[in-house]
N, C-alpha and C positions, 0 to 999 in steps of 0.2 A: 152353538152349545158351549158353555163354559164350565169349568170345574166347580164354580160356585153354584150354578144351576144344578149340576149333578149332585152336589152335596145336599142341596135343598130338597131335591126329589127323594133322595135316599133317606133323609131324616124324616120326611113325611111318612114314607112307607114304614119306617121303623116305629114311629110314634103312633101311627094310625089316626092322627088328628092334626089339623092345620094349626090350631091354637097351641098344642103341646110342642109341635115342631118349632113354631116361632119362638117359644120360650127357651127351648134348648139351644136354638141358634142365636139367641139374644138379638132378635130383630122384631119389628112390628109385623102383625099378621098380614097387613095390606101389602107390604114389601114382598113377603113370601108368596102371596097369591098372584101378584103381578109377575113374579119371576117364573112361576109354574105355567101361567097362561102363555107367557112368551115362549117358553120351552115347548109347550104343546103346539103352538102355532108354527114354530120353526120346523118341527118334525112332522107336522100334519097328523098328529094322533091325539087321542084323549088318554091321558095317563091315569087320572083318578076320577072317580065319581063319588059324590057325597051320599052316604047311606045312613041308616040309623046306627050303624056300627062305627061311623066315622068316615074317614077318607079311605076308599077301597080301590085298589088298582083294577083297571079294566084288563081283559085278556091280553090286548096288545100292549097295555101299560106294564103288565107283569113281565112280558118278554123284554120290553125296553129297560125295565129296572134291572133285570138280570144282566143285560149287556153292559149297562153303565156301572153296575156294581163291580164288574170285573175290571173295568177301566179305572175306577176309583181305587180299587184294591192295589192295582199296580202303581198308581200314582202315590199312594200313602207309603208303599214299600220303598219306592225310590226316594221319596222325600225323607223318610226316616233314615235311610241308608246313608245319605249324603249330609245329614245334619252334623254339627260339630260333635255331638254325642252319639252319632249314628254307628251302625255296624259295618260301614264300608271300609275295606282294607285296601290301602293304596298299594299298587303293584310296582315292583322293580325287578328286572331280570338282567342277567349277564350271560352271554354265551362266549366260551373261550376254547382255544386249543388246550391241550392237557398241560397247563402250567400250574404248578403248586403255588407260585407266588400270586396268581390271579385268584385262587381260592382263598389264600391267606388274607389278601386285601378285602375280599368279600366278607370274611369272618369279622375282621376288624370294623368294617362298615356296619354290619348287622348288629354288632354289640352296642352301637350307639342309638338303637331304636327299640321301641317296644314292639316285640313280634306279634302281640295281640292286635296291633293296629295296622300292621303291614303284611303284605304277602310277597316274600322274596323268592327268587329262583336263581340258581347257579347251574349252568349247563356246560359241562365239559363235552365237547362234541367235535365233529369233523370240520375241516376248514370251510368247505362250501356252506355247511349248515350254519356256521358262525356268521357268515356274510348274509345268508338268507334270513336268519333270525332277526338281525338288526334291520335289514331292508324291509321286512314285514312288520317291524316294531314289536315282535314277540319279545325281543330283548332290547333294552335301551342302549347297551354297550356291548361291543365285541372285542375280544383280545386275541391278537394273532401277530405274525411277523411277515414282513415283506423283505425279499432279497433280490439280488440281481437276477437269479434264476427264475423267480416267479412274478416279478414286478409287473411285467407287461400284461400278463393274463389276469392277475388279481386287480390291477387298477382299472382294467376294462370292466370287470364285474362290479367294482365299487361304483363306477360311473353309471352302470345300468341300474343299480339299486339306489342310486342317489345317496352315496355314503361318502363320508370324509374319514381319512386315515390320519391319526394324530400320533406321531412318533414319541416314544418314551425313552428308549435306550438302545444303543448299538452294541451288538455282541458278536464275538468270533465263535467258532465252533469248539465245543468241549465234548469229551467222551464221558458219558454218564454210566457208572457201573457200581457193582457191589464192592464193599471195602475189602473183601477177601478174594477178589478177582486176581488171577495171576499177573495182570498188568497194573494193578492198583498202586504199586510203589513207584512206577515210572513218573518222571517229571513231565514228559510229553509222550503221546501215543500216536503212532503213524498208522496209515491204512494197512501197511504191510504187517505191522504188529497185530492188527485186528483180524487178519485173515482166518485164523483157526477158530474164531468165535462167531456165534450168530448175531447178526445185526437186527435189533428190534425196532419196529416202527408201528405207528398207529394206522390202522386200516382206513382207507378212504373209499367212498363209494365210486370214485372216478377211476378205480382200478390202478393201473400202472402209471398213470400220468403223474409225474413228480411235481407238477405245478401246485397241487394241493397238499403235498406232503407236509407233515408237521416237523420233520427232521431236516436240519440243514445238511448240505452236501449230498442231498438225496439223488442228484443226477449221476453219482458214482455207481459202479457195479460192485455189489457185495456178494461173495461166494455163498454165504449162508444168510438167509433172511427169515424172520418170523414176524408175522403181523398180529396185532392184538387191538382190542377196542377200548380197553380201560387201563388206567394208570396202575392199579393194584396188581393186575395180571402181569404187566410189564416188569414191575419190581420183583415179582415172584420168579419170572424167567431170568432175571439178572442173577438171582441167587441159585436157582436150580440148574441152569444151563451155562452159566458164565456169559450170559448175554450182555449186550451193551446197546446204547443208543447215542445219537449225536444231538446235542442240545445247546441251548444258550448259555449254559453254565449257571443260570440262576435257579437255585432250588431252595425250598423251604424245609429246613430240618425239623421245624415244629410239626409239620404235617407228614413228611416222608420218613422222619427219623434220621439218626446219625449213621446208619449202616450203609448209606449210599453216597458216593463221592463223585466229583467231576475232575477230570484231568485235561489240560489243554491238548488240542489236536495238533499234531506236528504235520505241517504241510510239506509237500515236495513239489517238483516241477510239474508232475502230472496231476497232482491232487492239491490244488491251492485252497487256502482257507477262504471263507466267504462271510461277509458281514450280514448279520440278521438285524433288521430294523424292527424291533419289537414295539408295538403300539396298540392303540385302541381305535375302534370304529364307532361312529355315531351317524345318525341321519344328517344329511346336509342342512345347515341353518337351524338345526334343532337346538333348543335351550335345555340343558341338562336339568333334571329334577334335583331336588336336594340330595336324595340318595345317590344319584349319579355323580354329583359333584364330590360327595364324600368318598365314593368308591374310587374315583380318579385320584383324589387326594391321598388315599391310602396306598394306591398303586405307586404313586410317585414317592411317597414317604419310604415305602419298603425298598424300591429300586435304588433310592439314594443311599440306603444303608448297606447295600452289598457292593462288593468289589468285582467287577467283571473286566478281565484283561483283554 
């Protein structure tokens, strides 16, 4: 059974006449008759009988027509959807740790496309979720960091999900806080300086396992800790409680405002600094879509414009 035969049968049912159906289909009647006879033979049923009213479906023919009508309806929907002028929206998604620069790059990428023709998604989420989203192709690209502390565990997960990590920039630890914080004027901030204030971190489903933490130097013990799940709440806690977090030092003032600053972390013998290798994940051997290429381009462009010590 072919789509052409289905179309022929449905057109006959619609017109109620072999002759009118042939005219509508722009074919000769003998071609249409042969096609229907072949369809009936193939399926072992009689679809139409000729009466004084024209071509009338038999009871089994009526059931057959209802079934193929559904098939043809889905076919036409898919066909129209994927035509050049169709209503299909190409999809592109990014999953990232809570990085304002990742969102900024997404904004700049999206500006270059007609949102009526595309379906975009940016997901700020937990570390494991970033990995699983790219592994399942829910997102084409994932943005996160790898460090000496988490490298072994994360690379094992990357291999399991058939992912490749592409480094973008290396960063030392910075203290991220509100510009009116008591420590905001210091040139460097040590862990001893931070003891009176709550350390803020993004909650991970993996509980206390620092392997998936989004904050660098997460293996250290902090007297006060508060966990949150979104960036806006973390910023509010910086203002209301003089909280702080440890980050890459790359922040987007356009998205987070100018009220938040970064100060270099002062290492000591017991609390040494650690390098963050910030990069993006893709499926192994995958060819990036046009949107994916543009997004990576915007990431690189923005990171090249910032100074990270």
